[in-house]
C-alpha positions in Angstrom: 0.0 0.0 0.0 1.7 3.2 -1.2 0.6 6.5 0.5 1.9 10.0 -0.5 1.9 12.8 2.0 3.5 16.3 2.3 6.8 16.2 4.1 6.4 19.3 6.3 3.2 18.2 8.1 4.6 14.6 8.4 7.6 16.0 10.2 5.4 18.0 12.6 3.1 15.0 13.2 6.0 12.7 14.0 7.6 15.2 16.4 4.2 15.4 18.2 3.7 11.7 18.6 7.3 10.6 19.2 8.7 12.3 22.4 12.2 11.0 22.7 12.4 11.4 26.5 9.3 9.2 26.9 10.8 6.3 25.0 11.9 3.6 27.4 13.2 0.1 27.1 11.3 -0.6 30.4 8.0 0.0 28.6 8.2 -1.9 25.3 5.2 -0.2 23.7 6.9 3.2 24.0 9.5 2.2 21.4 6.8 1.5 18.8 5.2 3.6 16.1 2.1 2.2 14.4 1.4 3.5 10.9 -2.0 2.8 9.5 -3.4 3.7 6.1 -7.1 3.7 5.5 -8.3 5.4 2.3 -6.8 8.9 2.1 -5.9 9.0 5.8 -2.6 8.0 7.4 -2.7 7.6 11.2 0.4 7.5 13.5 0.0 6.1 16.9 2.4 5.8 19.9 2.1 4.9 23.5 3.8 5.9 26.7 3.2 5.1 30.3 -0.4 6.4 30.9 -0.3 8.2 27.5 -1.9 7.4 24.2 -1.0 9.7 21.2 -2.4 9.8 17.7 -2.1 12.1 14.7 -4.0 11.9 11.4 -2.7 13.1 8.1 -4.5 13.6 4.8 -2.7 12.3 1.7 -3.4 10.1 -1.3 -3.3 6.3 -1.6 -2.0 4.8 -4.8 -4.8 2.2 -4.8 -7.9 1.6 -2.8 -7.6 -1.4 -0.5 -8.4 -2.6 3.0 -6.8 -0.8 6.0 -3.1 -1.6 6.3 -0.9 -1.2 9.4 2.7 -1.7 10.4 4.7 -1.3 13.6 8.2 0.4 13.5 10.9 1.7 15.7 9.5 5.2 16.4 12.8 7.0 17.1 14.4 5.6 13.9 11.4 6.7 11.8 11.5 10.2 13.4 15.2 10.6 12.7 14.8 9.5 9.1 11.9 11.8 8.3 13.8 14.7 9.9 16.5 14.3 7.2 14.2 14.4 4.2 13.9 17.7 2.3 11.6 16.8 -0.7 8.2 18.4 -0.7 6.5 15.0 -0.5 7.3 11.5 0.5 5.7 8.2 -0.4 5.4 5.5 2.2 4.9 2.0 1.0 3.6 -0.3 3.7 4.8 -3.9 3.0 4.7 -7.2 4.8 8.2 -6.6 6.1 8.0 -2.9 7.1 8.0 0.3 5.0 9.9 1.8 2.1 10.1 5.6 2.1 10.6 7.2 -1.3 11.8 10.8 -1.4 12.5 12.1 -4.8 14.8 9.5 -6.4 15.9 8.1 -3.1 14.5 5.2 -1.2 14.9 4.0 2.4 13.8 0.7 4.0 12.7 0.4 7.6 11.9 -3.1 9.0 8.9 -3.8 11.0 9.4 -4.6 14.7 6.5 -7.0 15.1 3.4 -8.1 13.4 0.5 -5.6 13.7 -2.0 -8.5 13.7 -0.5 -9.5 17.1 -0.1 -6.1 18.7 -2.1 -2.9 18.2 -1.4 0.4 20.0 -4.2 2.1 21.9 -5.8 5.2 20.5 -6.9 8.2 22.6 -10.6 8.4 23.7 -12.9 10.6 21.7 -14.8 13.5 23.1 -18.1 15.2 22.3 -18.8 18.8 21.4 -20.4 19.3 24.8 -17.2 17.9 26.5 -15.1 20.2 24.4 -17.0 23.2 25.8 -15.0 22.7 29.1 -11.6 22.7 27.2 -8.7 24.7 28.6 -6.2 26.6 26.5 -2.8 24.9 26.9 -0.5 27.1 29.1 2.7 25.6 27.8 4.9 28.2 29.5 3.6 27.0 32.9 4.6 23.4 32.2 8.0 24.5 31.0 8.4 26.5 34.3 7.6 23.4 36.3 10.1 21.3 34.3 12.9 24.0 34.5 12.4 25.2 38.1 10.7 22.5 40.1 10.9 19.0 38.8 14.5 18.6 40.0 13.2 18.5 43.6 11.1 15.3 43.2 12.2 12.1 44.8 14.4 9.7 42.9 13.6 6.7 45.1 10.5 4.6 45.5 10.5 4.4 49.3 7.8 7.0 49.4 6.5 6.8 45.7 4.0 9.6 45.9 6.9 12.1 45.9 8.1 10.8 42.6 5.2 12.8 41.1 4.4 16.4 40.6 1.3 17.4 42.7 -0.9 19.9 41.0 -4.3 21.5 41.6 -6.2 24.3 40.0 -3.3 26.7 40.7 -0.9 25.3 43.2 2.0 23.1 42.0 4.2 21.3 44.5 7.2 19.2 43.8 9.5 17.8 46.5 10.9 15.0 48.5 10.2 14.4 52.2 13.5 12.5 52.7 15.5 15.5 51.4 13.3 18.0 53.3 13.0 19.9 50.0 9.8 21.2 48.5 9.1 23.8 45.7 5.8 25.6 45.1 4.4 27.7 42.3 1.0 28.9 41.2 1.0 27.8 37.6 -1.4 24.8 37.8 -4.4 24.6 35.6 -6.3 21.4 36.3 -9.8 21.1 37.7 -8.8 18.7 40.5 -5.7 17.8 42.4 -3.7 15.0 40.7 -0.2 13.5 40.4 1.7 13.9 37.2 4.6 11.7 36.1 7.7 12.9 34.2 6.2 11.4 31.0 3.1 13.6 31.3 5.2 16.7 32.0 7.3 15.9 28.9 4.1 15.5 26.9 2.7 18.9 28.1 5.9 20.8 27.4 6.2 19.4 23.8 2.7 20.6 22.7 2.1 23.5 20.3 0.9 26.8 21.9 -2.6 26.4 20.4 -3.3 23.0 22.0 -6.4 22.6 24.2 -7.0 20.2 27.1 -10.3 18.5 27.5 -11.1 16.9 30.9 -12.9 13.5 30.5 -13.4 11.5 33.7 -10.1 10.8 35.3 -8.2 11.5 32.1 -7.4 14.5 29.9 -7.4 14.8 26.2 -5.0 17.2 24.4 -6.2 18.2 21.0 -4.6 20.2 18.2 -6.2 20.8 14.8 -4.6 22.4 11.7 -5.3 22.4 8.0 -2.7 19.5 7.5 -3.1 17.3 10.6 -5.3 16.5 13.6 -3.6 15.5 16.8 -5.0 14.0 20.0 -3.4 12.5 23.1 -4.9 11.1 26.2 -3.1 11.1 29.5 -4.3 9.7 32.8 -2.7 11.1 36.0 -2.6 9.3 39.3 -4.7 10.5 42.2 -4.0 10.5 45.9 -5.4 7.3 47.5 -4.6 4.7 50.1 -2.7 2.8 47.4 -0.9 5.8 45.8 -0.3 7.8 49.0 -1.1 11.3 50.2 1.2 14.2 49.2 0.2 16.1 52.3 -0.1 19.3 50.2 -2.0 21.4 52.8 0.7 20.7 55.4 3.5 21.6 52.9 1.7 24.8 51.9 1.2 25.8 55.5 4.9 25.2 56.2 5.8 27.6 53.4 3.5 30.3 54.8 6.1 32.4 56.7 6.3 36.0 57.8 8.4 37.5 55.0 9.4 40.4 57.2 11.8 37.9 58.9 13.7 37.4 55.6 17.0 38.7 54.3 17.3 39.9 50.7 20.4 38.7 49.0 21.9 38.2 45.5 21.6 34.6 44.6 24.6 34.7 42.3 26.8 35.5 45.2 25.6 32.5 47.1 26.1 30.2 44.1 29.6 31.6 43.7 30.5 30.9 47.3 29.2 27.4 47.0 31.3 26.8 43.9 34.3 27.9 45.8 33.5 25.5 48.6 33.3 22.6 46.2 36.4 23.7 44.4 38.6 23.8 47.5 37.0 21.0 49.5 39.2 18.0 50.4 36.4 15.7 51.4 34.2 13.5 49.2 30.9 14.9 50.6 31.5 18.4 51.8 29.0 20.3 54.0 28.9 24.0 54.7 27.8 26.1 57.7 25.1 28.5 56.4 24.7 31.4 58.9 22.4 34.4 58.9 23.3 37.4 61.1 22.2 41.0 61.3 23.6 42.2 57.9 25.2 39.2 56.2 25.0 35.5 55.2 28.2 33.5 55.9 29.0 30.4 54.1 31.8 28.5 55.8 33.8 25.3 55.9 37.3 24.3 56.8 38.8 26.2 53.8 36.3 28.9 52.9 34.8 31.7 55.0 32.7 33.7 52.6 30.6 36.7 53.9 27.8 37.9 51.6 26.2 41.2 52.6 22.4 41.4 52.5 20.3 44.2 51.1 18.3 44.7 54.2 18.9 44.2 57.9 17.9 41.0 59.7 16.1 41.7 62.9 15.6 38.1 64.2 18.0 36.0 66.2 21.1 34.8 64.3 20.9 31.2 63.2 23.1 28.6 61.5 22.3 25.4 59.5 24.3 22.7 57.8 23.7 22.1 54.0 25.3 20.0 51.3 26.8 22.7 49.0 26.0 20.8 45.7 22.3 20.4 46.6 22.0 24.0 48.0 23.5 25.3 44.8 20.9 23.4 42.8 18.1 24.8 45.0 19.4 28.4 44.7 20.0 28.0 40.9 16.3 27.0 40.4 15.2 30.5 41.4 13.9 32.7 38.7 15.3 36.0 40.1 18.9 37.0 40.9 17.6 38.7 44.0 15.9 36.4 46.5 14.5 36.5 50.0 15.6 33.8 52.6 13.4 33.4 55.7 14.0 31.0 58.6 11.4 28.2 59.2 11.0 27.1 62.8 9.8 24.1 64.7 9.2 24.5 68.5 11.0 27.9 68.3 14.1 26.3 66.7 15.2 27.1 63.2 15.2 23.9 61.2 15.4 25.2 57.6 14.9 28.1 55.2 12.2 29.3 53.0 13.5 30.8 49.7 11.1 33.2 48.0 11.2 35.0 44.6 8.4 36.4 42.5 7.4 33.0 41.0 8.7 30.3 43.3 8.8 29.4 46.9 11.2 26.7 48.2 11.3 25.0 51.6 14.6 23.4 52.4 15.4 21.8 55.7 19.0 22.0 57.1 21.0 19.9 59.4 22.0 20.8 62.9 25.4 22.0 63.9 27.5 19.4 65.6 
């Protein structure tokens, strides 16, 4: 079955359904692309963990026949199509795979398995009434989460709920109870609290700016329509439950609700520079620093570095000191969106146990160790 389609929309469509960061050898279906030709429509399908994606393209079939389908390596197909510069390509679906013709050149890709044995799932459909509740995709918000918050999530499965991003209608929390590290922003846009995986965040950040999100039951449908293709993707978040765990979002948000008048205003670049100096000169495998706040300065100190950073305002509270790992503290400070930040103490039973870092778009709670 030979099918001819314009190259530019095919490239766009392939970029949408094949998200490289969501391809994993641990989820076999994620490495597959199912190409189906039915009449004058070619459909591309992929799957990821809790994600079904599909794009339909209009072209022309050489002959009329029954629906034909083939399963390929999706990343290999995407890379090949990205190298083609002819206005159109012809894809011939055969028993062994596909043959792509571009101008006078041909390229053969073998099938990965028989499409009669395996078929990838398609996204759910939605009605016009359901589409009335669609939200405009706020891609910049999801990029903000990926760039400034997702680093804080847990990398272990001991408390698996913290391997997800918690989001509600505005609040977004990402953190790890074991690290005593949590980040908060107000860029959420879902109608009910849910837990988002890395794969779903990767999906949301890869969508066009004109995409819309349609809530359907416990899932969401992303839809994009253009003159040359129609794209849909279904993703299903996890939700807090006895099985999945409780993120304790209200407790975390309450912990971040501090009196900002207790904070010191400081240049974040100077803190990062001091931490780099500590790591440069340290003679131990896992260095730690003494982070002290006094009336008019923050002091970062270890056995080889004693760096005093002046603050832009006076600190009126009691001086305090905490112990931090410099590499992790650098990552935390570097995630801030402003070069000028506010650092407030957070207390438990009148004892300073950590800091709250505040800028215009982000709040970070980070617990410190006690001085020995």
